[in-house]
C-alpha positions as CSV (number, residue, x, y, z in Angstrom):
1,M,-15.2,1.3,-21.1
2,L,-18.8,0.3,-20.2
3,K,-19.3,-2.6,-18.0
4,F,-22.8,-4.2,-17.4
5,H,-23.2,-6.9,-14.9
6,S,-26.4,-8.7,-14.1
7,L,-26.8,-10.6,-10.9
8,F,-29.9,-12.3,-12.4
9,Y,-28.3,-14.0,-15.3
10,G,-24.8,-14.6,-14.1
11,W,-23.2,-13.1,-17.1
12,T,-20.9,-10.2,-17.6
13,L,-20.7,-8.0,-20.7
14,V,-18.2,-5.5,-21.5
15,L,-18.5,-3.0,-24.4
16,I,-15.3,-1.1,-25.7
17,V,-15.9,1.7,-28.2
18,T,-13.2,3.1,-30.2
19,I,-13.7,6.1,-32.6
20,C,-11.4,5.7,-35.7
21,S,-12.0,8.7,-37.8
22,V,-14.4,11.6,-38.4
23,N,-16.2,12.6,-41.7
24,S,-18.2,15.9,-42.0
25,V,-21.6,15.3,-43.5
26,T,-24.0,18.2,-43.7
27,A,-25.7,18.8,-40.4
28,Q,-24.5,15.7,-38.5
29,E,-21.1,14.0,-38.1
30,L,-20.8,10.4,-39.1
31,V,-17.9,8.5,-37.9
32,N,-16.3,5.1,-38.2
33,G,-15.4,3.0,-35.1
34,S,-15.3,-0.5,-33.5
35,V,-17.1,-2.0,-30.5
36,D,-15.9,-5.2,-28.7
37,I,-18.6,-7.3,-26.8
38,V,-17.1,-9.5,-24.3
39,W,-18.9,-12.4,-22.8
40,S,-17.6,-14.2,-19.7
41,G,-17.3,-18.0,-19.7
42,E,-20.6,-18.2,-17.6
43,A,-22.5,-16.8,-20.7
44,K,-24.4,-19.5,-22.6
45,V,-24.4,-17.6,-25.8
46,Q,-23.9,-20.0,-28.9
47,S,-24.9,-18.1,-31.7
48,G,-26.3,-14.7,-32.7
49,E,-26.7,-11.9,-35.3
50,I,-25.7,-8.3,-35.3
51,R,-28.1,-5.6,-36.8
52,V,-27.3,-2.0,-37.2
53,R,-29.8,0.9,-37.7
54,N,-28.5,4.2,-39.0
55,G,-25.1,2.9,-39.8
56,S,-23.2,0.0,-41.5
57,I,-21.3,-3.2,-40.4
58,N,-17.8,-3.3,-41.9
59,S,-16.6,-6.5,-40.4
60,L,-17.2,-8.9,-37.4
61,L,-14.1,-10.5,-36.0
62,L,-13.7,-13.1,-33.2
63,V,-10.6,-12.1,-31.1
64,N,-8.8,-14.9,-29.3
65,T,-12.1,-16.8,-29.4
66,K,-13.2,-20.1,-30.9
67,G,-16.2,-20.0,-33.2
68,S,-17.1,-18.7,-36.6
69,V,-18.4,-15.5,-38.4
70,K,-20.2,-15.4,-41.6
71,G,-21.7,-12.1,-42.7
72,N,-23.6,-10.5,-39.7
73,R,-24.0,-13.9,-38.0
74,F,-21.7,-15.5,-35.4
75,T,-21.3,-18.7,-33.5
76,L,-19.3,-19.3,-30.3
77,N,-18.5,-22.1,-28.1
78,P,-20.8,-22.2,-25.2
79,N,-19.4,-21.6,-21.5
80,E,-16.2,-20.1,-22.8
81,P,-15.2,-16.3,-22.6
82,A,-15.7,-14.7,-26.0
83,R,-14.8,-11.4,-27.7
84,L,-16.5,-10.2,-30.8
85,R,-15.2,-7.0,-32.5
86,I,-17.7,-5.1,-34.8
87,T,-16.2,-2.6,-37.0
88,L,-18.9,0.1,-38.0
89,S,-18.9,2.9,-40.5
90,D,-21.3,6.0,-40.9
91,I,-22.4,5.9,-37.2
92,N,-24.1,8.7,-35.6
93,I,-22.9,9.1,-32.0
94,K,-24.2,12.7,-31.5
95,P,-27.3,13.5,-29.4
96,G,-30.4,14.3,-31.6
97,P,-32.3,12.4,-34.3
98,L,-31.3,9.1,-36.2
99,P,-28.8,7.7,-33.5
100,T,-27.0,4.5,-34.5
101,L,-28.5,1.5,-32.7
102,V,-26.5,-1.8,-32.5
103,T,-28.6,-4.9,-31.6
104,V,-27.1,-8.2,-30.5
105,L,-29.6,-10.9,-31.3
106,S,-28.5,-14.3,-29.5
107,N,-30.0,-17.4,-28.2
108,E,-29.9,-15.9,-24.9
109,H,-29.9,-12.3,-23.5
110,S,-30.3,-10.1,-26.7
111,F,-29.6,-6.5,-26.2
112,T,-29.3,-3.2,-28.0
113,F,-27.2,-0.2,-27.3
């Protein structure tokens, strides 16, 4: 589990990555997996969009969180803890060219990992 904490913005983000299966594809291994993004109640994120480069989004799911998901967009209740599960396919997690990049675009504190 990776945990990022920012003293400057007063919010905490936790990323949980799970690798589900492995598929052999020519010179690189592409895998399927999921990532949970967790916002603390201090975060003022209200809405956002998930973008994936060199991979695909299978689904977005709010886990024990009030809000909504439509396509690759999400809406959260501000100032409440939230967990967004992103299920991905055909992602490249090996070192080298064409890594998978996931971008969380939101009204506050967008980031890429």
